[in-house]
C-alpha positions as CSV (number, residue, x, y, z in Angstrom):
1,X,87.2,-159.7,191.9
2,X,86.4,-156.4,190.3
3,X,85.4,-155.9,186.7
4,X,88.3,-153.5,186.2
5,X,90.8,-156.1,187.4
6,X,89.3,-158.7,185.1
7,X,89.4,-156.4,182.2
8,X,93.1,-155.5,182.6
9,X,94.1,-159.2,182.5
10,X,92.1,-160.2,179.4
11,X,94.2,-160.7,176.3
12,X,92.0,-159.5,173.4
13,X,93.1,-160.2,169.8
14,X,91.5,-158.4,166.9
15,X,92.2,-159.0,163.1
16,X,95.5,-160.6,163.8
17,X,97.4,-161.5,160.6
18,X,100.9,-162.9,160.1
19,X,102.1,-162.7,156.5
20,X,105.2,-164.5,155.3
21,X,106.0,-163.1,151.9
22,X,102.4,-163.3,150.8
23,X,101.5,-166.5,152.6
24,X,99.1,-165.7,155.5
25,X,100.1,-168.2,158.2
26,X,97.5,-166.5,160.5
27,X,94.6,-164.6,158.9
28,X,92.2,-162.1,160.4
29,X,92.0,-163.8,163.8
30,X,89.7,-162.5,166.5
31,X,90.2,-164.2,169.9
32,X,89.9,-163.5,173.6
33,X,91.9,-165.3,176.3
34,X,90.1,-164.8,179.6
35,X,91.7,-164.7,183.0
36,X,91.4,-167.9,185.0
37,X,90.7,-170.3,182.1
38,X,92.6,-173.3,180.9
39,X,92.2,-172.4,177.2
40,X,93.3,-175.0,174.7
41,X,94.4,-174.1,171.2
42,X,94.1,-177.1,168.9
43,X,94.3,-178.0,165.2
44,X,96.4,-179.9,162.8
45,X,100.0,-179.2,162.0
46,X,100.2,-176.0,160.0
47,X,97.0,-174.6,161.4
48,X,98.8,-171.4,162.6
49,X,98.7,-172.2,166.4
50,X,102.4,-171.6,167.2
51,X,102.7,-168.7,164.7
52,X,99.8,-167.0,166.5
53,X,101.7,-167.4,169.8
54,X,104.9,-166.3,168.2
55,X,103.2,-163.0,167.2
56,X,101.8,-162.5,170.6
57,X,105.2,-163.0,172.2
58,X,107.2,-160.8,169.8
59,X,109.0,-163.5,167.8
60,X,107.3,-162.7,164.5
61,X,105.7,-159.6,163.2
62,X,101.9,-159.4,163.1
63,X,99.3,-156.9,162.1
64,X,96.0,-156.1,163.8
65,X,95.8,-155.6,167.5
66,X,96.5,-157.8,170.6
67,X,95.6,-155.8,173.7
68,X,96.7,-156.7,177.3
69,X,96.6,-154.2,180.1
70,X,95.9,-151.4,177.6
71,X,99.1,-152.2,175.6
72,X,99.3,-153.6,172.1
73,X,101.6,-156.6,172.2
74,X,102.1,-156.4,168.4
75,X,104.1,-153.2,168.7
76,X,106.4,-154.4,171.6
77,X,109.7,-156.2,171.9
78,X,109.8,-159.7,173.4
79,X,111.5,-158.7,176.7
80,X,108.9,-155.9,177.3
81,X,106.1,-158.4,176.6
82,X,107.6,-160.7,179.3
83,X,107.8,-157.8,181.8
84,X,104.1,-157.0,181.1
85,X,103.2,-160.4,182.3
86,X,103.2,-162.7,179.2
87,X,105.3,-165.8,179.3
88,X,105.7,-169.0,177.2
89,X,107.3,-172.4,177.0
90,X,108.4,-174.2,173.9
91,X,107.9,-177.8,172.7
92,X,111.4,-178.7,173.9
93,X,112.2,-177.6,177.5
94,X,114.8,-174.8,177.6
95,X,116.3,-175.1,181.1
96,X,119.9,-174.6,182.2
97,X,120.8,-178.3,182.7
98,X,124.1,-177.7,184.5
99,X,122.5,-175.4,187.0
100,X,120.3,-176.5,189.9
101,X,116.5,-176.4,189.9
102,X,116.7,-173.6,192.4
103,X,119.2,-171.6,190.3
104,X,117.0,-172.0,187.2
105,X,114.1,-170.5,189.1
106,X,116.3,-167.7,190.5
107,X,117.5,-166.7,187.1
108,X,114.0,-166.6,185.8
109,X,113.0,-164.4,188.7
110,X,116.0,-162.2,187.9
111,X,113.9,-160.1,185.6
112,X,112.9,-158.3,188.8
113,X,116.5,-157.7,189.8
114,X,119.8,-156.3,188.5
115,X,122.4,-158.7,187.1
116,X,124.6,-158.4,190.1
117,X,122.0,-160.1,192.2
118,X,121.5,-163.2,190.1
119,X,122.3,-166.8,191.0
120,X,121.3,-166.5,194.6
121,X,123.7,-163.8,195.5
122,X,121.4,-163.0,198.4
123,X,121.5,-164.8,201.7
124,X,118.0,-166.1,201.5
125,X,115.9,-167.8,198.9
126,X,113.1,-165.4,197.7
127,X,109.6,-166.3,198.9
128,X,108.4,-166.3,195.3
129,X,111.0,-169.0,194.4
130,X,110.1,-171.1,197.4
131,X,106.4,-170.9,196.5
132,X,107.1,-171.9,192.9
133,X,109.2,-174.9,194.0
134,X,106.3,-176.2,196.2
135,X,103.7,-175.5,193.5
136,X,105.6,-177.5,190.8
137,X,106.5,-180.3,193.3
138,X,110.3,-180.0,193.0
139,X,111.2,-178.8,196.5
140,X,113.1,-182.1,197.2
141,X,115.1,-181.6,194.0
142,X,115.9,-177.9,194.5
143,X,119.6,-178.4,194.7
144,X,119.9,-181.1,192.0
145,X,121.1,-180.2,188.5
146,X,118.1,-179.6,186.2
147,X,119.7,-181.9,183.7
148,X,118.9,-185.0,185.8
149,X,115.2,-184.2,185.9
150,X,112.8,-186.5,184.1
151,X,111.1,-185.1,181.0
152,X,107.9,-184.2,182.8
153,X,109.8,-182.5,185.6
154,X,111.7,-180.3,183.2
155,X,108.4,-179.1,181.8
156,X,107.1,-178.4,185.4
157,X,110.3,-176.5,186.0
158,X,109.6,-174.3,182.9
159,X,106.1,-173.6,184.3
160,X,107.8,-172.7,187.6
161,X,110.0,-170.3,185.8
162,X,107.0,-168.5,184.4
163,X,105.4,-168.4,187.9
164,X,108.4,-166.7,189.4
165,X,108.2,-164.1,186.6
166,X,104.6,-163.6,187.7
167,X,103.3,-164.3,184.2
168,X,99.6,-163.6,184.1
169,X,99.2,-165.2,180.7
170,X,101.2,-168.4,180.1
171,X,101.4,-169.9,176.6
172,X,102.4,-173.6,176.9
173,X,103.4,-175.4,173.7
174,X,102.7,-179.1,173.8
175,X,103.6,-179.3,177.5
176,X,102.5,-183.0,177.9
177,X,104.2,-184.3,174.8
178,X,106.2,-187.4,175.7
179,X,104.9,-187.6,179.2
180,X,103.5,-190.7,180.9
181,X,99.9,-190.9,181.9
182,X,100.8,-190.1,185.5
183,X,102.9,-187.1,184.5
184,X,100.0,-185.8,182.3
185,X,97.6,-186.0,185.2
186,X,100.1,-184.2,187.5
187,X,100.6,-181.5,184.9
188,X,96.8,-180.9,184.6
189,X,96.6,-180.6,188.4
190,X,99.5,-178.2,188.4
191,X,97.8,-176.0,185.8
192,X,94.5,-176.2,187.6
193,X,96.1,-175.0,190.9
194,X,97.2,-171.8,189.1
195,X,94.1,-171.1,187.0
196,X,92.5,-168.6,189.4
197,X,94.7,-165.6,188.8
198,X,96.4,-166.7,185.6
199,X,95.4,-167.6,182.1
200,X,97.0,-170.8,180.6
201,X,96.8,-171.2,176.9
202,X,97.8,-174.7,175.9
203,X,98.8,-175.6,172.4
204,X,98.1,-179.4,172.4
205,X,97.6,-182.4,170.2
206,X,96.8,-184.8,173.1
207,X,93.0,-184.9,172.9
208,X,92.6,-187.0,176.0
209,X,94.5,-184.3,178.0
210,X,92.4,-181.6,176.4
211,X,89.1,-183.3,177.1
212,X,89.9,-183.8,180.7
213,X,91.3,-180.3,181.6
214,X,90.0,-177.7,179.1
215,X,87.7,-175.0,180.2
216,X,87.5,-173.6,176.7
217,X,88.8,-174.7,173.3
218,X,89.7,-172.8,170.1
219,X,90.1,-174.8,167.0
220,X,92.4,-173.4,164.3
221,X,92.5,-174.5,160.7
222,X,94.5,-173.0,157.8
223,X,95.4,-169.9,159.8
224,X,91.9,-169.0,160.9
225,X,89.6,-169.7,163.9
226,X,87.4,-172.6,162.8
227,X,85.4,-172.9,166.1
228,X,85.4,-172.1,169.8
229,X,83.6,-173.3,172.8
230,X,83.5,-175.9,175.5
231,X,84.8,-179.4,174.8
232,X,81.2,-180.7,174.3
233,X,80.4,-177.8,171.9
234,X,83.6,-178.3,169.9
235,X,83.0,-182.1,169.5
236,X,79.4,-181.4,168.3
237,X,80.3,-178.5,165.9
238,X,79.5,-179.5,162.3
239,X,82.4,-177.4,160.9
240,X,84.9,-179.2,163.1
241,X,83.3,-182.6,162.2
242,X,83.6,-181.7,158.5
243,X,87.3,-180.8,158.7
244,X,88.2,-183.8,160.8
245,X,86.8,-186.5,158.6
246,X,83.1,-185.8,159.1
247,X,82.4,-187.8,162.3
248,X,82.1,-187.1,165.9
249,X,84.4,-190.1,166.6
250,X,87.1,-188.6,164.5
251,X,86.8,-185.3,166.3
252,X,87.1,-187.0,169.7
253,X,90.1,-189.0,168.6
254,X,92.0,-187.0,166.1
255,X,91.4,-183.2,166.5
């Protein structure tokens, strides 16, 4: 993998601030999301995690700079950010429940086609869609309505929808919330299968999931970056310990 290829797929954030009528929900954040990492973004409610992602995906206005493939995301519309290779999920799965799993993936892939070719208007399922079905483990349910899927399966379908869009950076908002232990493990394995060529940024409150799967962790507090590093480094960081009740045990249990 060449240095130039790596560089183009870094997402580098400098001095990012999101101001809501004088309240700085995100303040002067410097952060780099590197290709191939499972990068966890953690912190208490109100820390600015989701607002940060909202700014990077065009949902709120931010100042500073967020550079990906030589483009500043902060000056772009949401649909152009998607086409550049940035995708996201939300805390509640947003799938078309009356349509099949296959049709949901095909619609997501439609950003590469005109509207007349949506909903499998072609005679063959695109290879990209077939590969995504296999990756997310839903091939056997391809023709079933998305509405009948279990909670975890809907989250996997959303990840599949990002894969068919060829998202190189995927922001996943509390993907494992409400999942069983088995579903969480399968989700971690799914993300790990895709971590070579993509960057997954996971906003998460499940610390067991974070400890098992994170390559790198950023802790946010009061709109700023409090600490960054490996799981071990974060758990040992005095600043993190101070914010989270002053003990290593509290950090490992409640961050």
